[in-house]
C-alpha positions in Angstrom: -9.1 32.4 -13.5 -8.6 34.7 -10.6 -5.0 35.3 -9.5 -4.1 34.1 -6.0 -1.0 34.9 -3.9 0.6 33.0 -1.1 -1.9 34.5 1.4 -5.1 34.4 -0.5 -4.6 30.9 -1.7 -4.5 29.6 1.9 -2.2 26.8 0.5 0.6 27.3 2.9 0.9 26.4 6.6 4.3 28.2 6.8 6.3 30.4 4.4 10.1 30.4 4.3 12.9 30.0 1.7 15.7 27.5 1.5 18.1 28.0 -1.3 19.3 25.1 -3.4 22.4 23.3 -2.2 23.9 22.8 -5.6 23.2 23.3 -9.3 21.5 20.4 -11.1 18.5 19.1 -13.1 16.0 21.3 -11.3 17.8 24.7 -11.6 15.4 27.6 -11.5 12.4 25.6 -10.2 10.7 26.3 -6.8 8.7 23.8 -4.7 6.7 23.4 -1.6 6.5 20.6 0.9 3.4 18.9 2.4 3.3 19.4 6.1 3.8 15.8 7.0 7.3 15.9 5.6 10.2 17.2 7.8 12.1 20.4 7.1 15.1 20.9 9.4 14.5 23.3 12.3 10.8 23.5 11.5 7.8 21.9 13.2 5.9 19.3 11.3 2.1 19.6 12.0 0.8 16.4 10.3 -2.3 18.6 9.7 -2.9 18.9 13.4 -2.0 21.9 15.6 -1.9 19.7 18.8 0.6 17.4 17.1 2.7 20.3 16.1 2.7 21.7 19.6 3.6 18.4 21.2 6.6 17.4 19.0 10.0 19.0 18.6 11.4 20.6 15.5 12.8 18.3 12.9 16.5 17.7 13.2 17.0 16.9 9.5 15.3 17.5 6.2 13.4 14.5 4.9 15.6 12.6 2.3 13.3 13.6 -0.5 13.7 17.3 0.3 17.4 16.9 0.4 17.3 15.3 -3.1 15.4 18.3 -4.5 17.7 20.9 -2.9 20.8 19.0 -4.2 19.3 19.1 -7.7 19.0 22.8 -7.8 15.4 23.5 -6.7 14.4 26.2 -4.1 12.0 25.4 -1.3 9.5 28.2 -0.5 7.4 26.7 2.3 5.2 24.0 3.8 1.7 23.4 2.5 -1.5 22.6 4.4 -2.3 18.9 4.8 -5.6 17.3 6.0 -5.6 16.3 9.7 -3.2 13.4 10.1 -3.5 13.1 6.3 -6.6 11.0 6.9 -9.0 12.6 4.3 -9.6 13.1 0.6 -11.5 16.4 0.9 -8.9 19.1 1.8 -11.0 21.0 4.3 -8.8 21.5 7.3 -10.3 22.1 10.7 -7.1 23.7 12.0 -5.8 25.5 8.9 -8.8 26.2 6.7 -9.4 25.1 3.1 -6.8 25.8 0.4 -8.4 27.3 -2.6 -9.2 25.3 -5.7 -8.5 28.2 -8.1 -10.3 26.7 -11.1 -13.4 26.0 -9.0 -13.2 28.3 -5.9 -16.6 27.2 -4.5 -15.4 23.6 -4.4 -13.0 21.5 -2.4 -9.4 21.0 -3.5 -9.3 17.4 -2.5 -6.9 15.9 0.0 -4.9 15.1 1.8 -2.2 16.9 -0.3 -4.6 19.8 -0.5 -2.2 22.7 0.0 0.3 21.2 -2.4 -2.3 20.9 -5.2 -3.5 24.4 -4.5 0.0 25.9 -4.5 0.7 24.3 -7.9 -2.7 25.2 -9.4 -2.4 28.8 -8.2 1.0 29.0 -10.0 2.9 29.8 -6.7 5.3 26.9 -7.2 6.5 24.8 -10.1 5.9 21.6 -8.2 5.1 20.3 -4.7 5.8 17.2 -2.6 2.8 15.2 -1.5 2.0 11.8 -0.1 -0.5 9.3 -1.4 -2.2 6.2 0.2 -5.8 6.1 -1.0 -5.5 8.9 -3.6 -4.0 11.9 -1.6 -2.0 13.1 -4.6 -4.1 11.9 -7.4 -7.5 13.2 -6.2 -6.4 16.8 -5.5 -4.4 16.8 -8.8 -7.6 15.8 -10.6 -9.9 18.2 -8.7 -7.5 21.2 -9.0 -6.5 20.5 -12.6 -2.8 19.8 -12.2 -0.5 16.9 -12.9 0.1 14.4 -10.1 2.1 11.2 -9.8 2.0 8.4 -7.2 5.1 6.3 -7.9 5.6 2.6 -7.4 5.4 1.8 -3.8 8.6 2.7 -1.9 10.6 3.8 -4.9 11.1 7.1 -3.2 12.6 7.4 0.3 10.1 8.0 3.0 12.8 8.8 5.7 11.6 12.0 7.4 8.0 11.5 6.3 5.4 10.9 9.1 4.0 7.4 8.8 0.4 6.8 7.7 -0.2 3.4 6.1 3.3 2.0 5.2 1.9 -0.9 3.2 0.3 1.4 0.6 1.6 5.0 1.2 4.2 6.7 -0.9 5.8 10.1 -1.6 5.0 11.7 -4.9 4.8 15.0 -6.8 2.2 17.5 -8.1 3.4 19.7 -10.9 2.2 22.4 -13.4 3.1 20.4 -16.5 4.4 17.0 -17.6 8.0 18.1 -18.4 8.4 19.4 -14.8 6.7 16.3 -13.4 9.1 14.0 -15.4 12.2 16.1 -14.5 11.4 16.1 -10.8 10.3 12.5 -10.5 13.5 11.3 -12.2 15.5 13.1 -9.5 13.5 11.4 -6.7 13.5 8.0 -8.5 17.2 8.2 -9.1 16.5 7.4 -12.7 19.2 6.4 -15.2 19.0 6.9 -19.0 18.0 3.6 -20.4 16.0 2.5 -23.4 12.2 2.4 -22.7 9.7 0.4 -24.6 7.1 2.1 -26.8 3.4 2.1 -25.7 1.8 -1.0 -27.2 -1.5 -1.5 -25.3 -3.8 0.9 -23.6 -6.3 -0.9 -21.4 -9.4 1.0 -20.5 -10.5 -0.3 -17.1 -14.3 -0.9 -17.5 -15.2 -0.8 -13.8 -13.5 2.5 -13.2 -15.3 4.2 -16.1 -18.6 2.6 -14.9 -18.1 4.2 -11.5 -17.7 7.7 -13.0 -20.5 10.2 -13.3 -21.9 10.4 -16.8 -20.6 13.9 -17.2 -17.1 12.7 -16.5 -17.5 9.9 -19.0 -18.7 12.3 -21.6 -15.9 14.8 -20.9 -13.2 12.1 -21.3 -14.7 10.5 -24.4 -12.8 12.8 -26.8 -9.6 12.1 -24.9 -10.1 8.3 -25.3 -10.7 8.9 -29.0 -7.4 10.7 -29.1 -5.6 7.7 -27.7 -7.0 5.5 -30.5 -5.4 7.7 -33.2 -1.9 6.6 -32.5 -0.4 4.0 -34.9 0.8 0.7 -33.5 -1.1 1.2 -30.2 -4.1 -1.0 -29.4 -6.8 0.5 -27.2 -8.9 -2.1 -25.5 -11.6 -2.1 -22.8 -10.8 -4.6 -20.1 -12.3 -5.8 -16.8 -10.6 -6.4 -13.5 -11.5 -10.0 -13.9 -9.6 -10.1 -17.2 -6.6 -8.6 -15.5 -6.5 -10.7 -12.3 -8.3 -13.9 -13.2 -10.4 -13.3 -10.0 -14.1 -12.6 -9.5 -13.4 -9.3 -7.8 -14.5 -5.7 -8.1 -12.8 -2.4 -7.5 -15.2 -2.0 -4.5 -13.7 -5.2 -3.0 -10.2 -4.0 -3.7 -11.0 -1.0 -1.6 -13.2 -2.4 1.2 -11.5 -5.8 1.6 -7.9 -4.7 1.1 -6.9 -1.0 0.9 -9.3 0.4 3.5 -8.6 -2.3 6.0 -4.9 -1.8 5.8 -5.2 1.9 6.0 -7.5 1.6 9.1 -5.2 -0.8 10.8 -2.0 1.0 10.1 -3.1 4.5 11.0 -3.9 3.0 14.4 -0.3 1.9 14.7 1.0 5.3 13.5 -1.0 7.7 15.7 -3.4 5.6 17.9 -1.1 5.5 21.0 -0.4 9.2 20.9 -4.1 10.1 20.5 -5.1 7.7 23.4 -2.5 9.2 25.6 -3.0 12.9 24.8 -6.7 13.1 23.8 -5.9 16.1 21.5 -8.4 18.5 20.0 -9.7 17.0 16.8 -11.8 18.3 13.9 -15.3 16.8 13.5 -14.6 15.1 10.2 -11.5 13.5 11.6 -13.3 12.4 14.7 -16.0 10.8 12.5 -13.4 8.9 10.4 -11.3 7.9 13.4 -14.2 6.2 15.1 -13.8 3.5 12.4 -10.2 3.1 13.5 -11.1 2.8 17.2 -13.8 0.2 16.4 -11.8 -1.8 13.9 -11.5 -5.5 14.2 -7.8 -6.1 13.7 -8.3 -9.8 13.1 -9.3 -9.0 9.5 -5.9 -7.5 8.8 -4.2 -10.7 7.8 -6.8 -11.5 5.1 -6.4 -8.0 3.7 -2.6 -8.3 3.5 -2.9 -11.6 1.8 -5.5 -10.2 -0.7 -3.1 -7.3 -1.5 -0.3 -9.8 -2.2 -2.5 -11.9 -4.5 -3.7 -8.8 -6.4 -0.2 -7.5 -6.7 1.1 -10.7 -8.1 -1.9 -11.2 -10.5 -1.6 -7.7 -11.9 2.2 -8.0 -12.2 1.8 -11.3 -14.1 -0.7 -9.7 -16.5 1.3 -6.5 -17.3 3.8 -6.6 -20.1 6.3 -4.0 -21.2 4.5 -1.3 -23.1 1.2 -1.8 -21.3 -0.7 1.2 -19.9 -4.0 1.1 -17.9 -6.3 4.1 -18.3 -9.3 5.4 -16.3 -10.8 8.5 -14.8 -8.7 9.7 -11.8 -11.7 10.7 -9.8 -15.2 9.3 -10.5 -16.9 12.5 -9.3 -16.5 16.3 -9.9 -15.1 18.2 -7.0 -17.9 18.5 -4.4 -18.8 22.0 -3.1 -17.1 23.1 0.0 -18.9 22.2 3.3 -20.9 19.3 1.8 -18.7 16.4 2.9 -19.7 16.6 6.6 -21.3 14.2 9.0 -24.7 15.8 8.5 -24.5 14.8 4.8 -23.6 11.1 5.3 -24.9 9.9 2.0 -22.7 12.4 0.1 -19.7 11.5 2.2 -20.1 7.8 1.6 -20.7 8.2 -2.1 -17.6 10.4 -2.5 -15.3 8.1 -0.5 -16.7 4.8 -1.6 -16.5 5.5 -5.3 -13.3 7.5 -5.2 -11.4 5.0 -3.2 -12.6 2.1 -5.3 -10.9 3.7 -8.3 -7.8 4.7 -6.5 -7.4 1.3 -4.8 -6.4 -0.3 -8.1 -2.9 1.3 -8.2 -2.7 1.2 -4.4 -3.1 -2.5 -3.8 -1.1 -3.4 -7.0 1.7 -1.0 -6.0 1.6 0.7 -9.4 2.8 4.1 -10.6 -0.1 6.3 -11.6 -0.2 9.8 -13.2 -3.3 12.0 -13.2 -3.4 14.3 -16.3 -5.8 17.3 -16.3 -7.4 16.6 -19.7 -11.0 17.7 -19.4 -13.5 19.9 -17.7 -17.2 19.9 -17.0 -18.7 23.4 -16.7 -15.1 24.6 -16.0 -14.5 22.1 -13.3 -11.3 20.0 -13.9 -11.4 16.3 -14.7 -8.3 14.2 -14.6 -7.5 11.0 -16.7 -5.1 8.5 -15.1 -2.4 6.5 -16.8 -1.0 3.6 -14.8 1.9 1.2 -15.7 3.4 -1.9 -14.2 5.2 -2.1 -10.9 8.5 -0.2 -11.1 7.7 1.0 -14.6 7.7 4.6 -13.4 10.1 5.9 -16.0 8.2 4.2 -18.8 5.0 5.8 -17.5 6.5 9.3 -17.5 7.8 8.8 -21.0 4.5 7.3 -22.2 2.6 10.3 -20.8 4.8 12.7 -22.7 4.5 10.6 -25.9 0.7 10.5 -25.7 0.0 14.1 -24.5 3.1 16.1 -25.4 4.1 19.1 -23.3 0.6 20.7 -23.1 0.8 23.0 -20.1 -2.6 22.2 -18.6 -4.7 20.2 -21.1 -7.9 21.7 -19.7 -9.0 23.0 -23.0 -8.6 19.7 -24.8 -11.9 18.1 -23.8 -14.7 20.4 -22.5 -18.3 19.6 -21.7 -21.0 22.0 -20.6 -24.1 20.6 -19.0 
């Protein structure tokens, strides 16, 4: 893999250094911050230069940044985010596309694109990101790094620009599982308590069915690996088995997650956009038309459906249970292919990807993407998901199942 530096990676919106405030669990580690998260005395762009120019410098660090500095980590800059974090592709109109170092002709995924790139290029040990419809998990999978979306609202979002509060959360991308676990425990304010062993691994049928055949093949050896552990049962399961409802992942996305996302981003930035009419990138413009045309009378049903799905999944999930599925159902698309002129490609990428990511989103579950496979050298992530507020168990389970393997990319490899 080619070596990239801070400039050639194009991962950073701004470079600076903030020394740690104290010694702690993260001594010796350095990190970057997605540019929708405040750093004191710095502008926050939200992925938009007009937004950056229209708003004052932050008066305080975001709480999550303070936690990391107090635990001994060193901050080295802000990473590029997709425009208003409203994208899963990582191709920024204002700041350019951060490199995907393991597949340089392909997108890094978004909206935590710069954070994933900085970690994948080895420029930082870990990076802060945010996740609503997959904005940590998808770039983690596409760039071949570890990424965790925690249980909803387990990490403070003070100082983080709002997107879709009903489903958005702060999380981490990291170079390996030990760093991910160490960092997440700081942000989660974890205590040392006894955790259950892994008892059941449920392979979510619909998520595997949505994945390209090459991805299914690449992950098959990984699934076989899971079946080799004593005292762990690996079972294929449907969404209907989990929820007791006749519902698909497509419906989880289209009838719940996407409606809430569309409604809430209008609350977050709609007034400012209407008032200021800022310059916008073409991809954001195309997506934001859905926001402007949205029928808000559908929002109540979406909120109610989310609550039903959350309660049904919570009732099903027992201590020791893990759900498992491909993080992304597609390989990283080539750069420049997810544009308005390629509508079918855009719809296929977003519809299938958000159908898979909606499971943890609507059920408020923690999810970890682990880079366990590759197809023709292109990274493929496998996700493990646990019950609501079972973040520490999920981190522990991931380490038990996959050890401290630095990248995992050589474990399961397919050439087509």
